[in-house]
C-alpha positions, 0 to 999 in steps of 0.5 A: 513544873521546873522544880518537878523535873527529876524531883527538883534535883537537876537544873532547869536546862535539863528539863525534859521539854524541848522546842522544835521548829516546823521540821521537827528539829530542836531549837536551843533557847537562850538563858535560864529565864528564857527557858522558864518563860517559854516552857510556861508559855507553851504549857499555858498555850496548850491548856488554852487550846484544849479549852477552845476545843471544849468550847470554853472560850472565856476561860481559854482567853484568860489562860492564853492571856497568862501564856502571853504574859509568860512569853513576854518575859523572854528575850524578843530575839528568842521569841522571833525564832518560833511562831508560837506567839503569833499563833497564840495571838490568833487563838486569842482573837478566835476567842473574841470572835466566838464570844461575839463581843464587839468591845474587843474589836480594836484589840483584835485588829492590833493582835492580828497585825502582830500575828501576821508580822510574826508569822511572816518572820517565822515562815518567810514571805509567802511561807517559802521558808516553811514550805522548804522545811516541810518538803513542799507540804502545806501545813499552814493553810488552816492557820492562814484561813483562820487569820484571814477570816478574822481579818475579814471580820474585823474589817467588816465591823470597822466599815472596810467592806472592800478589805473585808471581802478581799480577806474573806475571798482568800479565806474561802479559797483556802477553805475549798482547798482544805476540803478532803475528798471522800474517795481519798479519805476512804482509801487511806482509812482502808489502809488502816489509818484513823480518820483524823490522821488521814484527814490531817495528812490529806490537808497538809499535802494538798489532797495528794494521796501519795504524798499523804501516805508518805507523810503518815509513814514519816509521822509514824517513824518520827513518833517511834523515834521520839518515844525512843529518845524520851526513854533514853533521856529519862534514863539519862535523867535518872542516872544524873540524879543518882550522881547529884549536882555539882557545887554550881548546881549543874548535872554531871555531863554524861558525854564527858563521863563516857570519855573517862569510862572509855579510858578505863575509869570506874563509872561511879568514881569518874562521875564523882570526880566530874561532879566535884570539878564542875565537869572539868575533864582535866581536873577530874583526871587529876583527881582520878590519877592521884592516889590520895584524892582517888581514895577520898572519892571512893570513901565518899561514894561508899558513904553516899551509898550507905546513906541512900540505903539507910534512907530507903530502909527508913522509908520502907519501915515507915510504910510498914508501920502505917499498916499497923505493925509496932515500930520496934518490931518492924525495925527489928525485922528489917535489921534481921535482913531479907527481902520485903516479902520475907520481912512481912512473913516474919512480922505476920508469924509473930504471936498475936497475943504479944503485939509489942514483941521485940527483936528476940521474938523475931524469927531468924532466917532459915538456911534457905533464906526464908523465915522459920515460921510454923504457919507462913502466910500464903504467897498471894497474901504476902504479895498483896501486902507488899503491893500495898506497902509500895503503893503508899505515898512517901510523906515527903512526897505528899508534902511536896505535892501539897505545895504544888498543884500536881493535877494541873501540872499533869494536865499541862505536861500531858498536853505538851507531850501529845503535841508535835511540830505540826499540832498548831496547824491542825485545825478543823475548819467547819466553823470557819467555813460557816463564818466565811459564808455568813460574812460574805452574805453580810457584805453583799447585803451591806453593799447592795443597800449602800450602808457601811457597817461599823458594828454589829 
């Protein structure tokens, strides 16, 4: 995935996946290794969550285990900044519970202990830090409900009935708190909000309608801002890709580039000066103000432009040849010049009896720029042919795609793209509610009979 970013032409620190805290602010990670590990861990966690939603708990457990391994490659101090790892631990134990395999009991207990410590470290005691970040909202209730339910289940199967009852009673109180009133839900839906969004807003705002409306408005604003930021960042990546990497494989610093442009230097020239000098502004200035080095920069830029134009033309030629035209004829048609539509018109105007016609047989452009042909194809046919050419995959891209599982990459990146800072807390708790009732009944039955349950 890191190599996929900008076709591998930009370094990993410019990869367009960013980690946010619970307030939606970006978290800066450590080394390149940490960034790679967190990226992979986040994507695998997202994939595991999708499998959980589909009810595929065995496969989800395998994917989450790989995610845990990825996170383990990170500096522990970096991991402490985010709550993804403790949430992943809870998700793994949830899979154990849904599979209903008692052999996981000991491992489940250890994971839940780590999860509780990690969540308290990330959210603060009694979630005070999270509450401050969220302006008094309660996004963590469903997550804590699931944690307490699982703690109660593990305690029950370990014979600790009092501990189990305490955890389950706390989980039950949260379950009641998370029940969305029909009247409040109907009111928000009447304002045009989708049911899922309305439920999420009410749950995270303790069922307060006014706060839920404010939350929904804020979420909409954040979503629009994110879309604008993504577009801006994609445009920056394209621009950086055009300039190329420095000798030490770094992208051109666009902020420093803006500084040089603001004092009157040509953008392409300034970018090349920064690229050659590892983004050192002073050294770039020295090159730009030195007539000899400035001239060398211009020669290099023109040479690079010609090379790219040649590569682009060769790619187009290959696509047209794959449509059945003779290579020498296609090359000759491109050498005459014109738009792709004009070139197609010229090629299709050639006599059918002479498929190996050469440059002499290529109709030359008329004064108005069009091919001089007595029987040109209709514009719609030419447009369709051009679309077909543009749709043909570049052979190099196909080779690269074969080296990666592109479908899996698309799936993983899509899961990340749809998520926001509160996605991990957005849990439907219907199954949890049924499990709480079931285990409280089992505790009552076990308590009434005086038996201690070690496993079931």
